[in-house]
KOLFIGU-20383 format. One line per 10 residues: for each residue x, y, z of C-alpha. Coordinates in nm, 3 decimals, always signed. Layout:
// residues N
X/Y/Z ~ ...
// end
This chain:
// residues 166
+12.808/-2.439/-5.568 ~ +12.942/-2.098/-5.474 ~ +12.717/-1.798/-5.528 ~ +12.946/-1.632/-5.781 ~ +12.981/-1.956/-5.979 ~ +12.604/-1.994/-5.998 ~ +12.567/-1.632/-6.108 ~ +12.833/-1.678/-6.376 ~ +12.665/-1.994/-6.507 ~ +12.328/-1.820/-6.521
+12.479/-1.518/-6.699 ~ +12.650/-1.739/-6.960 ~ +12.330/-1.934/-7.021 ~ +12.128/-1.614/-7.071 ~ +12.393/-1.469/-7.302 ~ +12.386/-1.782/-7.518 ~ +12.006/-1.781/-7.530 ~ +11.994/-1.413/-7.625 ~ +12.263/-1.462/-7.886 ~ +12.042/-1.721/-8.053
+11.746/-1.483/-8.049 ~ +11.946/-1.185/-8.172 ~ +12.063/-1.380/-8.476 ~ +11.704/-1.434/-8.590 ~ +11.560/-1.082/-8.567 ~ +11.236/-1.100/-8.763 ~ +11.222/-0.900/-9.085 ~ +10.966/-0.625/-9.141 ~ +10.633/-0.770/-9.262 ~ +10.699/-1.115/-9.109
+10.377/-1.258/-8.961 ~ +10.327/-1.298/-8.587 ~ +10.319/-1.677/-8.627 ~ +10.678/-1.669/-8.758 ~ +10.789/-1.457/-8.462 ~ +10.629/-1.695/-8.213 ~ +10.776/-1.998/-8.388 ~ +11.125/-1.845/-8.386 ~ +11.124/-1.658/-8.054 ~ +10.866/-1.851/-7.850
+10.609/-1.694/-7.621 ~ +10.688/-1.335/-7.520 ~ +10.751/-1.240/-7.159 ~ +10.477/-0.978/-7.199 ~ +10.250/-0.829/-7.462 ~ +10.145/-0.463/-7.480 ~ +9.870/-0.297/-7.682 ~ +10.006/-0.012/-7.894 ~ +9.824/+0.325/-7.887 ~ +9.786/+0.331/-8.268
+9.663/-0.028/-8.273 ~ +9.865/-0.341/-8.304 ~ +10.073/-0.515/-8.043 ~ +10.422/-0.503/-7.894 ~ +10.577/-0.838/-7.801 ~ +10.831/-0.812/-7.520 ~ +11.121/-1.054/-7.489 ~ +11.296/-0.966/-7.163 ~ +11.606/-1.161/-7.062 ~ +11.518/-1.173/-6.693
+11.648/-1.024/-6.374 ~ +12.017/-1.059/-6.460 ~ +11.980/-1.024/-6.836 ~ +12.082/-0.700/-7.001 ~ +11.858/-0.697/-7.307 ~ +11.490/-0.664/-7.382 ~ +11.370/-0.698/-7.738 ~ +11.045/-0.534/-7.844 ~ +10.883/-0.659/-8.162 ~ +10.604/-0.434/-8.288
+10.318/-0.575/-8.492 ~ +10.063/-0.377/-8.688 ~ +9.686/-0.441/-8.674 ~ +9.722/-0.730/-8.918 ~ +9.990/-0.901/-8.707 ~ +10.284/-0.815/-8.935 ~ +10.618/-0.702/-8.790 ~ +10.682/-0.328/-8.826 ~ +11.003/-0.315/-8.622 ~ +11.221/-0.513/-8.380
+11.467/-0.345/-8.146 ~ +11.664/-0.396/-7.828 ~ +11.532/-0.124/-7.593 ~ +11.765/-0.139/-7.293 ~ +12.011/+0.127/-7.402 ~ +12.104/+0.482/-7.308 ~ +11.928/+0.640/-7.608 ~ +11.594/+0.490/-7.500 ~ +11.656/+0.585/-7.137 ~ +11.724/+0.946/-7.236
+11.404/+0.959/-7.439 ~ +11.210/+0.812/-7.148 ~ +11.362/+1.064/-6.904 ~ +11.261/+1.347/-7.137 ~ +10.899/+1.234/-7.169 ~ +10.627/+1.368/-6.943 ~ +10.316/+1.226/-6.779 ~ +10.408/+0.861/-6.825 ~ +10.218/+0.589/-6.644 ~ +10.373/+0.268/-6.515
+10.211/+0.090/-6.812 ~ +10.374/+0.338/-7.051 ~ +10.714/+0.257/-6.901 ~ +10.654/-0.118/-6.926 ~ +10.544/-0.081/-7.289 ~ +10.854/+0.132/-7.361 ~ +11.142/-0.061/-7.196 ~ +10.976/-0.375/-7.063 ~ +10.964/-0.568/-6.741 ~ +11.220/-0.449/-6.485
+11.477/-0.694/-6.356 ~ +11.393/-0.590/-6.002 ~ +11.109/-0.413/-5.822 ~ +11.144/-0.279/-5.469 ~ +10.897/-0.102/-5.246 ~ +10.960/+0.267/-5.190 ~ +10.841/+0.524/-4.941 ~ +10.486/+0.639/-4.988 ~ +10.372/+0.305/-5.127 ~ +10.541/+0.338/-5.464
+10.812/+0.122/-5.616 ~ +11.159/+0.154/-5.759 ~ +11.206/-0.044/-6.078 ~ +11.554/-0.136/-6.205 ~ +11.685/-0.264/-6.539 ~ +12.032/-0.394/-6.615 ~ +12.159/-0.305/-6.960 ~ +12.473/-0.356/-7.172 ~ +12.736/-0.124/-7.027 ~ +13.098/-0.142/-6.920
+13.007/+0.057/-6.611 ~ +12.845/-0.094/-6.307 ~ +12.514/+0.086/-6.360 ~ +12.151/+0.004/-6.401 ~ +11.861/+0.223/-6.501 ~ +11.602/+0.294/-6.234 ~ +11.253/+0.445/-6.234 ~ +11.050/+0.562/-5.938 ~ +10.681/+0.479/-5.978 ~ +10.424/+0.631/-5.743
+10.155/+0.433/-5.561 ~ +9.906/+0.580/-5.811 ~ +10.104/+0.429/-6.101 ~ +10.277/+0.738/-6.241 ~ +10.644/+0.770/-6.332 ~ +10.798/+1.017/-6.087 ~ +11.161/+1.011/-6.195 ~ +11.420/+0.801/-6.376 ~ +11.798/+0.795/-6.341 ~ +12.103/+0.572/-6.331
+12.210/+0.394/-6.015 ~ +12.485/+0.157/-5.904 ~ +12.396/-0.207/-5.968 ~ +12.436/-0.384/-5.631 ~ +12.549/-0.710/-5.796 ~ +12.869/-0.536/-5.906 ~ +12.993/-0.504/-5.550 ~ +13.056/-0.873/-5.494 ~ +13.393/-0.833/-5.326 ~ +13.240/-0.895/-4.984
+13.053/-1.205/-5.111 ~ +13.367/-1.344/-5.274 ~ +13.567/-1.307/-4.955 ~ +13.305/-1.478/-4.742 ~ +13.258/-1.778/-4.976 ~ +13.625/-1.864/-5.030
// end
């Protein structure tokens, strides 16, 4: 199977899976058991500073959505939202003194992590956009957010791959 065909199949599968999840967004006050029954096990779980828990449902390295479902101390849903969007990125860029854990709790598991100079990492998230961008964060070796900005998603430049596989 050609690389682009496999990527397309994977993208369509993920879109269908996310569409099913998005149609069953849990209502406020729903118990955690209902969320787990409907959504399955989260890709990650984060403790919230005020108590409670944030369940992360990331769509994977090529997915463009991450849902965060917040639960209060009793395990009841307080909110559910898709966090990979420009409004959240702007808020994150405006924040100060964030740790890597803060970033993960805010916008979830990155689709890609690459080593960077000085022992840190560059984290990247794809998100719903008509442009060929992804959001990137530079995390220091000590685990602090250094910067965050938009970059060009390398999967968008597939012209060279398409020519070589035909």
